[in-house]
C-alpha positions in Angstrom: -10.9 22.8 -30.6 -8.8 20.1 -28.6 -6.2 19.2 -31.4 -3.1 17.9 -29.9 -4.0 18.1 -26.3 -4.0 14.3 -25.3 -5.9 12.7 -22.4 -9.1 12.8 -20.6 -10.5 15.5 -18.4 -12.6 13.3 -16.7 -14.6 16.2 -15.3 -12.2 17.1 -12.5 -9.4 20.0 -12.9 -5.5 19.4 -13.3 -5.0 18.9 -9.2 -8.2 16.9 -8.9 -7.2 14.7 -11.3 -3.6 14.3 -10.7 -4.1 13.1 -6.9 -7.1 11.1 -8.5 -4.7 9.4 -10.5 -1.9 9.1 -8.1 -4.3 7.3 -5.7 -5.5 4.8 -8.2 -2.3 4.1 -9.4 -0.9 3.3 -5.6 -4.3 1.2 -5.7 -3.6 -0.9 -8.6 0.0 -1.6 -7.5 -0.9 -2.5 -4.3 -3.8 -4.9 -5.1 -3.0 -5.5 -8.7 -6.8 -5.5 -10.2 -9.2 -2.9 -9.2 -12.6 -1.7 -10.5 -13.8 1.6 -12.0 -15.1 3.5 -14.8 -13.6 2.8 -17.9 -12.8 6.0 -19.0 -10.7 5.8 -16.0 -9.2 2.9 -16.3 -8.0 3.6 -19.9 -6.3 7.0 -18.7 -4.8 5.3 -15.3 -3.0 2.8 -17.9 -1.1 6.0 -19.3 0.3 6.3 -15.8 0.8 2.8 -14.5 2.4 1.4 -17.5 5.3 4.1 -17.6 5.9 3.3 -13.9 6.7 0.0 -14.5 8.8 0.4 -17.3 10.8 2.5 -15.1 11.2 -0.3 -12.4 12.0 -3.0 -15.1 14.9 -1.0 -16.6 16.2 -0.3 -12.9 16.1 -3.8 -12.9 17.9 -4.9 -16.0 20.5 -2.8 -15.6 21.6 -3.6 -12.0 20.2 -7.3 -12.1 23.6 -8.3 -10.6 23.1 -6.7 -7.3 19.5 -7.0 -7.0 19.3 -10.4 -5.4 21.3 -9.4 -2.6 19.4 -6.3 -1.8 15.9 -8.0 -2.0 17.5 -10.3 0.6 18.5 -7.3 2.7 15.0 -5.9 2.5 13.1 -9.2 3.0 15.3 -9.7 6.5 14.5 -6.4 7.5 11.1 -7.0 6.6 10.9 -10.0 8.7 12.6 -8.6 11.6 9.8 -5.4 11.5 7.0 -7.8 11.3 8.5 -9.9 14.7 9.2 -6.7 16.4 5.4 -5.5 15.7 4.1 -8.8 17.0 5.9 -8.1 19.9 5.3 -4.5 20.7 1.8 -5.1 20.0 1.2 -8.3 22.3 2.9 -6.0 25.5 0.2 -3.1 24.5 -2.2 -5.9 24.9 -1.0 -7.4 28.0 -0.8 -3.8 29.5 -4.0 -2.4 27.9 -6.2 -5.6 29.8 -4.1 -5.2 32.9 -4.5 -1.8 33.8 -7.4 -0.4 36.2 -9.4 1.6 33.6 -10.3 -1.3 31.4 -11.3 -3.4 34.7 -13.7 -0.9 35.7 -14.6 -0.2 32.3 -15.3 -4.2 32.0 -17.4 -4.0 35.0 -19.5 -1.3 34.3 -20.0 -2.6 30.4 -21.2 -6.4 32.0 -24.8 -4.1 32.4 -25.1 -3.0 28.6 -26.3 -4.7 25.4 -23.7 -5.8 22.9 -21.1 -4.9 25.8 -18.2 -6.6 23.6 -18.2 -4.4 20.9 -18.3 -1.7 23.5 -15.7 -3.1 25.2 -13.0 -3.7 21.8 -13.8 0.1 21.0 -12.6 1.3 24.4 -9.6 -1.1 24.5 -8.5 0.6 20.5 -9.0 3.8 22.2 -6.7 2.8 25.0 -4.0 1.5 23.0 -4.0 4.7 20.9 -3.6 6.9 24.0 -0.6 3.9 25.0 1.3 4.3 21.8 1.3 8.4 22.2 2.5 8.4 25.4 5.3 5.8 24.5 6.0 8.2 21.3 6.0 11.9 23.3 7.8 10.8 26.7 10.5 8.2 24.9 9.3 5.3 27.3 11.8 3.0 28.4 9.8 0.1 27.0 12.3 -2.5 25.8 9.2 -3.3 23.1 8.6 0.0 21.8 12.5 0.5 21.0 12.6 -2.6 19.8 9.7 -1.6 17.3 10.6 1.6 16.6 14.3 0.6 15.7 13.1 -2.2 13.4 10.3 0.6 11.6 13.2 3.0 10.5 15.4 -0.2 9.7 12.3 -1.3 7.3 12.0 2.3 6.0 15.7 2.9 5.6 15.7 -0.4 3.4 12.7 0.7 1.2 14.8 3.6 -0.3 18.1 1.5 -1.5 15.8 -0.7 -3.9 17.6 0.8 -6.6 20.9 2.0 -7.1 19.8 4.7 -9.8 18.2 7.3 -7.1 17.0 9.6 -9.8 14.5 6.7 -11.0 13.4 6.1 -7.3 12.4 9.9 -6.8 10.8 9.6 -10.2 8.7 6.8 -9.1 8.2 8.3 -5.4 6.8 11.7 -7.5 4.0 10.1 -8.5 3.1 7.9 -5.9 4.1 9.3 -2.7 4.2 5.8 -0.9 7.3 4.5 -0.1 5.9 1.0 0.3 4.5 0.6 -2.9 7.7 2.3 -4.8 9.3 -0.5 -2.8 7.1 -3.3 -4.5 7.2 -1.7 -7.9 11.5 -1.9 -7.7 11.3 -5.2 -5.9 8.7 -7.2 -7.7 6.7 -6.0 -10.4 9.8 -4.6 -12.5 12.0 -8.1 -12.3 8.6 -9.9 -12.6 7.7 -7.8 -16.0 11.7 -8.3 -17.2 11.1 -10.1 -20.1 7.6 -8.7 -21.2 8.1 -6.0 -23.9 5.2 -3.8 -22.5 1.5 -4.3 -22.1 1.7 -4.7 -18.6 -2.1 -3.7 -17.9 -5.7 -5.5 -19.3 -8.7 -3.4 -19.0 -11.8 -5.7 -19.1 -15.4 -4.5 -19.5 -18.0 -5.4 -16.9 -21.5 -3.9 -17.3 -22.7 -0.7 -16.1 -23.4 1.2 -13.0 -26.8 1.2 -11.3 -28.0 4.7 -11.5 -26.0 6.6 -13.9 -25.5 3.6 -16.0 -21.5 4.4 -16.7 -19.6 2.0 -17.9 -17.3 -0.1 -16.0 -14.3 -1.9 -16.1 -11.4 -3.9 -14.1 -7.9 -2.9 -15.0 -5.8 -5.6 -13.6 -1.9 -6.2 -13.8 -1.4 -9.3 -16.3 0.5 -12.5 -15.1 -0.9 -11.8 -11.3 -3.0 -14.1 -9.1 -5.8 -11.3 -9.1 -6.1 -11.5 -12.8 -6.8 -15.1 -12.7 -9.6 -15.1 -10.1 -11.3 -11.9 -12.0 -11.3 -13.7 -15.4 -12.6 -17.0 -13.8 -15.9 -14.9 -12.2 -16.2 -12.9 -15.9 
C-alpha cells in the first residue's frame, strides 16, 4: 500500500525522476511554457511553485536593495553582449582570412551544396580557434575583453539575493546560474503580489501512438501563456 506516500513515480527510479524534473523545471522557467504529458505537468508544479515562492519572499524581504542590484546586473549583461559580439566578429574575420578556409573554399566550389559544407567547415575552424585561445592564453584583445565580461556577468548572477541560503537552495534544485538569476531578478518580483498559483495546466488532447494525455504547463501572466490561450 502507498498510504502517505505523496508524489508520482512516473515509471522512473528516484535519480532519473529527479533529473527529469530538474530539466523540466529549468525549461519551464526559461521558456515560461512547455508541452508534456498531463501527469508530468501536475508533478512539475510541485517543483516549480515553491521555487517561485522562495524568490518572491526574497524580493519582499530585500525590496529596497533590489533595484540597484538589478541595474548592476543589467549593465553587466549589456557589457557582456557587446564584448561577445566584438569577439565573434573578430573570430569570423580570422576564419575567413585564413589560408585553410580559402583553400577549402576553392575545393568546395566543385561540390553540390557547397554552401552548407563551407558553413560546417567554418564552424569547426571557429571551435578550433576558441580552443587555442583558451589553451595558450592568447594576446588577442577581443578574447580578453570577452573573457573579462563573461566573468563579470557570472559574478553578477550570484548576488541577485542578499540571502545566500536562498540562492543556494534554488541552485540546488536547478543547477543553472542563468535560470536562478531569472528566478530572482524577474519571476520573484513579477509574482510579488500574487498569493500562490503561479502555474496553469491546460489539457491539449492525446499523443499519437500511445494515446497519452498531453498538456501545456505555463507561468500565469506571461506572454507565452497568452499565445497558447489564443491557439487553444
